[in-house]
C-alpha positions in Angstrom: 78.1 95.1 71.0 77.2 94.5 74.7 74.6 91.7 75.1 71.2 93.0 76.0 67.6 91.7 76.5 64.9 92.8 74.1 61.1 92.3 74.1 59.5 91.7 70.7 56.2 92.9 69.4 54.3 89.6 70.3 54.3 90.7 74.0 50.9 90.3 75.6 51.6 92.9 78.4 51.1 90.4 81.2 53.5 92.5 83.4 55.3 89.4 84.7 58.7 90.6 83.5 58.3 94.1 85.1 57.2 92.7 88.4 60.1 90.2 88.7 62.9 92.5 87.6 65.2 93.1 90.6 66.7 96.2 89.0 63.4 97.7 87.8 64.8 97.7 84.2 61.6 96.7 82.5 59.7 99.9 81.6 56.0 99.8 80.7 55.2 102.3 77.9 51.8 103.2 76.4 51.8 100.3 73.9 54.9 98.3 74.7 57.5 97.3 77.2 61.3 98.0 77.0 64.3 96.9 78.9 66.8 99.6 79.9 70.2 98.2 79.0 72.2 100.4 81.4 70.4 99.1 84.5 69.7 95.5 83.3 72.1 93.0 84.8 71.1 90.2 82.4 69.9 88.0 85.2 67.2 86.7 82.7 64.5 86.3 85.3 62.2 88.1 82.8 62.8 85.4 80.3 61.9 82.7 82.8 58.5 84.2 83.6 57.5 85.2 80.1 54.5 83.0 79.2 55.0 83.5 75.4 58.8 83.6 75.1 59.0 87.1 73.6 62.1 88.2 75.5 65.5 87.3 74.0 69.1 87.7 74.8 70.7 89.6 71.9 74.4 89.1 71.6 75.1 90.5 68.1 73.5 93.4 66.2 72.4 91.0 63.4 70.4 89.0 66.0 68.3 92.0 66.8 64.9 91.5 65.3 63.0 92.6 68.3 61.6 96.0 69.3 62.8 97.6 72.5 
């Protein structure tokens, strides 16, 4: 499995991650945000600006407990 970033359901929709993403990979949906794995370069800037630590780097399928 290719590593990816996921946003869990504790997201407070502050929009920091979407605004800082240089690849515009963070997509704002009606009720949640998601990170598009094909455009994300794993720079992890979104993790750095998240005030509640709800974005994680997932390296294995078993680690995935977050919604995308």
